[in-house]
C-alpha positions in Angstrom: -12.3 -10.6 -9.5 -15.6 -12.1 -10.5 -17.3 -14.9 -8.5 -17.9 -18.4 -9.7 -20.6 -20.3 -8.0 -20.0 -23.6 -6.1 -22.4 -26.2 -5.0 -22.7 -26.9 -1.3 -24.5 -30.2 -1.8 -21.5 -32.4 -1.0 -19.8 -32.4 -4.4 -17.6 -29.6 -5.7 -19.2 -28.2 -8.8 -17.5 -25.1 -10.1 -19.8 -24.9 -13.2 -23.0 -24.8 -11.1 -25.2 -21.8 -11.9 -26.4 -20.4 -8.6 -27.6 -16.9 -7.9 -25.6 -14.8 -5.5 -28.9 -14.4 -3.5 -28.9 -18.1 -2.8 -25.4 -18.0 -1.5 -26.2 -15.0 0.7 -29.3 -16.9 2.0 -27.1 -19.8 3.0 -24.7 -17.5 4.8 -27.6 -15.9 6.7 -29.0 -19.3 7.6 -25.7 -20.5 9.0 -25.3 -17.3 11.1 -28.9 -17.8 12.4 -28.1 -21.3 13.4 -25.0 -20.3 15.2 -26.9 -17.6 17.0 -29.7 -20.1 18.0 -27.1 -22.5 19.5 -25.3 -19.8 21.5 -23.0 -18.3 18.8 -19.8 -19.5 17.2 -17.1 -20.5 19.6 -13.9 -18.5 19.5 -10.9 -20.3 18.0 -7.2 -20.1 18.7 -5.0 -18.3 16.2 -3.5 -21.7 15.1 -7.0 -22.7 13.8 -7.0 -19.9 11.3 -4.7 -22.0 9.0 -5.9 -25.5 8.1 -4.9 -28.3 5.8 -7.7 -29.4 3.5 -8.1 -32.5 1.4 -10.8 -33.6 -1.1 -12.7 -35.5 1.6 -13.0 -32.5 3.9 -13.5 -29.8 1.3 -17.2 -29.6 1.7 -17.0 -29.3 5.5 -13.8 -27.2 5.9 -14.2 -24.9 2.9 -17.7 -24.7 1.5 -19.6 -24.8 4.8 -17.1 -22.5 6.6 -17.4 -20.0 3.7 -20.9 -19.2 5.0 -19.4 -17.5 8.0 -16.0 -16.3 6.9 -14.1 -15.9 3.5 -11.9 -18.9 3.0 -8.6 -18.3 1.1 -7.3 -21.5 -0.6 -3.5 -21.8 -1.1 -2.8 -24.5 -3.7 0.8 -25.6 -3.2 3.3 -28.5 -3.4 6.5 -29.5 -1.6 8.6 -29.2 -4.7 7.3 -25.7 -5.6 9.9 -23.1 -4.6 7.7 -20.0 -4.9 5.1 -21.9 -2.7 7.7 -21.9 0.1 7.8 -18.1 -0.1 4.1 -17.5 -0.5 2.8 -20.0 2.0 4.5 -18.6 5.2 3.4 -15.1 4.1 -0.2 -16.1 3.8 -0.1 -17.9 7.1 1.3 -14.8 8.8 -1.4 -12.6 7.3 -4.1 -15.1 8.3 -3.1 -14.6 12.0 -2.6 -10.9 11.6 -6.1 -10.4 10.1 -7.4 -12.0 13.2 -10.3 -14.1 11.9 -11.3 -11.9 9.0 -10.5 -14.8 6.7 -9.6 -18.5 7.0 -6.6 -19.9 5.2 -7.0 -23.4 3.7 -3.9 -25.1 2.3 -4.3 -27.8 -0.4 -1.4 -30.0 -1.4 -2.0 -30.5 -5.1 0.1 -33.7 -5.3 -2.3 -35.4 -2.8 -5.5 -33.7 -4.2 -5.3 -33.8 -8.0 -9.1 -33.7 -8.3 -9.4 -30.4 -6.6 -6.6 -29.0 -8.7 -8.5 -30.1 -11.9 -11.8 -28.8 -10.7 -10.4 -25.4 -10.0 -8.8 -25.4 -13.5 -5.3 -24.7 -12.0 -2.5 -24.7 -14.6 0.4 -23.8 -12.3 1.2 -23.2 -8.6 1.2 -21.4 -6.3 -2.4 -20.5 -7.1 -4.7 -18.7 -4.7 -8.5 -18.8 -4.7 -11.1 -17.7 -2.3 -14.6 -19.1 -1.5 -17.2 -16.6 -0.2 -20.6 -17.9 0.8 -20.1 -20.9 -1.5 -18.8 -18.8 -4.5 -15.3 -19.3 -5.9 -13.1 -16.3 -6.6 -9.8 -16.6 -8.4 -7.4 -14.2 -6.6 -3.9 -14.5 -8.1 -1.3 -17.0 -9.3 2.4 -16.9 -8.4 4.3 -15.4 -5.5 2.7 -11.9 -5.5 4.2 -9.0 -3.5 2.9 -8.6 0.1 1.4 -5.2 -0.7 -0.6 -6.6 -3.6 -1.7 -9.6 -1.4 -2.9 -7.3 1.4 -4.9 -5.2 -1.1 -6.5 -8.3 -2.5 -7.4 -9.6 0.9 -8.9 -6.2 1.9 -11.1 -6.3 -1.2 -12.1 -9.9 -0.5 -13.1 -9.1 3.1 -15.0 -6.0 1.9 -16.9 -8.0 -0.7 -17.7 -10.7 2.0 -19.1 -8.1 4.4 -21.0 -5.9 1.9 -22.5 -8.7 -0.3 -23.0 -11.5 2.2 -22.7 -10.0 5.6 -19.7 -12.1 6.6 -17.9 -10.6 9.6 -15.4 -13.3 10.2 -14.8 -15.6 13.1 -14.0 -14.8 16.7 -10.4 -15.5 17.8 -9.2 -16.1 21.4 -5.5 -15.8 21.7 -5.7 -18.0 24.9 -8.0 -20.7 23.5 -6.5 -24.1 23.7 -3.3 -22.8 25.5 -2.1 -24.2 28.8 -2.6 -22.0 31.8 1.1 -21.2 32.0 1.0 -19.8 28.4 -2.0 -17.6 29.3 0.1 -15.5 31.7 0.8 -12.0 30.6 3.2 -11.9 27.7 5.8 -9.2 27.6 5.2 -6.7 24.8 8.7 -7.0 23.5 11.6 -4.6 23.4 9.7 -2.2 21.2 9.1 0.8 23.6 12.6 2.2 23.1 12.4 1.8 19.3 9.0 3.4 19.1 10.1 6.3 21.2 13.1 6.8 19.1 10.9 6.7 15.9 8.5 9.2 17.4 11.4 11.5 18.4 12.8 11.3 14.9 9.3 12.1 13.4 8.9 15.1 15.7 12.4 16.4 14.6 11.4 16.0 10.9 14.0 13.3 10.5 11.8 11.2 8.3 14.4 8.7 7.0 15.4 8.0 10.6 11.7 7.6 11.7 11.0 5.3 8.7 13.9 3.0 9.5 13.0 2.9 13.2 9.4 1.9 12.5 10.6 -0.7 10.0 12.9 -2.2 12.6 9.9 -2.8 14.8 7.8 -4.3 12.0 10.6 -6.7 11.1 9.9 -8.6 14.3 6.3 -7.6 14.8 4.6 -7.1 11.4 1.2 -6.4 12.9 2.3 -3.7 15.4 -0.4 -1.1 15.0 1.7 1.8 16.4 4.6 1.1 14.1 2.3 0.6 11.0 0.6 4.0 11.7 3.9 5.7 12.4 5.6 4.3 9.3 2.7 5.4 7.1 2.8 8.9 8.6 6.6 9.2 8.2 6.6 8.1 4.6 3.8 10.5 3.8 5.6 13.5 5.4 8.9 12.5 3.8 7.2 12.5 0.4 5.7 16.0 0.7 8.6 17.6 2.5 10.3 18.8 -0.7 7.1 19.5 -2.7 6.1 22.9 -4.0 2.4 22.8 -3.2 1.4 25.4 -5.7 3.3 23.6 -8.6 1.9 20.2 -7.6 -1.7 21.4 -7.5 -1.3 23.2 -10.8 0.1 20.0 -12.4 -2.7 17.9 -11.1 -5.3 20.4 -12.3 -3.8 20.8 -15.8 -3.3 17.0 -16.2 -6.2 15.1 -14.7 -5.1 12.0 -16.5 -1.5 12.0 -15.1 -1.6 9.5 -12.3 1.7 10.6 -10.7 0.4 14.2 -10.6 -2.8 13.0 -8.9 -0.9 10.9 -6.4 1.3 13.8 -5.4 -1.7 16.1 -5.0 -3.5 13.4 -2.9 -0.5 13.4 -0.5 -0.8 17.1 -0.2 -4.5 16.9 0.3 -4.1 14.5 3.2 -1.3 16.4 4.9 -3.5 19.5 4.6 -6.4 17.8 6.4 -8.5 17.3 3.2 -9.0 13.6 3.8 -12.1 13.1 1.6 -10.5 15.1 -1.2 -7.4 12.9 -1.1 -9.4 9.7 -1.1 -11.8 10.9 -3.8 -8.9 12.0 -6.1 -7.3 8.5 -6.0 -10.6 6.6 -6.3 -11.2 8.7 -9.5 -7.7 7.9 -10.7 -8.3 4.2 -10.2 -11.6 4.5 -12.1 -10.2 6.2 -15.2 -6.9 4.2 -15.5 -5.7 0.7 -16.1 -2.6 -1.4 -15.7 0.4 0.0 -13.8 -1.2 3.4 -13.5 -4.3 1.9 -11.8 -2.2 -0.2 -9.5 0.0 2.8 -8.5 -3.2 4.8 -7.6 -4.7 1.8 -5.6 -1.5 1.2 -3.7 -1.1 4.8 -2.7 -4.8 4.9 -1.6 -4.2 1.9 0.6 -1.1 3.6 2.1 -3.2 6.7 2.9 -5.8 4.5 4.6 -3.0 3.4 7.0 -2.3 7.0 7.8 -5.9 7.7 8.9 -6.7 4.3 10.4 -9.1 1.5 9.3 -11.8 2.4 11.8 -12.2 6.0 10.5 -15.6 6.3 8.7 -13.9 8.2 5.9 -11.7 5.2 5.2 -14.8 2.9 5.3 -16.6 5.2 2.8 -13.5 5.3 0.5 -13.1 1.5 0.6 -16.7 1.2 -0.5 -16.1 3.7 -3.3 -12.9 1.8 -4.3 -14.8 -1.5 -4.4 -17.4 0.0 -6.8 -14.8 1.1 -9.3 -12.9 -2.2 -9.1 -15.7 -4.7 -9.4 
């Protein structure tokens, strides 16, 4: 995922040759201006998904990309895969809570933008970070792959350009009646049942119970953490640790062996070893093997939690071998 530079002079110019340092300077200038004027105002969740046309592209995409990565969904009403991908991206935009902004472009009404991005088919998803265009993927990709791509995009925005996203206020723009405390939903009983199943080593039961919560509340942090833990414990339950570790040591190029050993590392409390093993597997492989190692690493991140410094360090290491 290599960046392509874009002009912020008022005309979209994908062929412009601009240094990344210039784009970073623009992002820093925008943040300084926001701080001088009292900081950026928090937006409601609905403002995280916007419709963009050619006339507003400079303002809504290029300028906004100096404060937050902007993901662009090129779609059309007649495109069936777009009808699957679009709602998923919209849900993720809200779930990521301001870490990226989703801009939707109807290609039938904005042919010039479609041509300037060199799009041959839709759905097509790009991102703009500090004025630089990044092709992400084309077609209706699986949710796990989309999440992985978004995580990498956000990390690049933070590390290269210092973009920390935009503040979101769930109550912003809502009437007073809507700001009353909202019930948490009928999840307590389901979460308790899942935890009980996990404690009893009923991993299939725990997995299903957590999935039942996530069907209605995909961003539920307790359910996401519990599901990741239950799936991990279910995988290692029938493993022979000695055999798994010998297989991994004897076959360093066998991705499946390294993935199994990483699971054991994590369950045994060797978090850095597990992460390091999978980062190395990503570095030395390609294609399906590389994707399998990356996806397992992201699953193990969920087990530990995104705020853990070991996860942060491993994400940085992963970015180095990917880019």
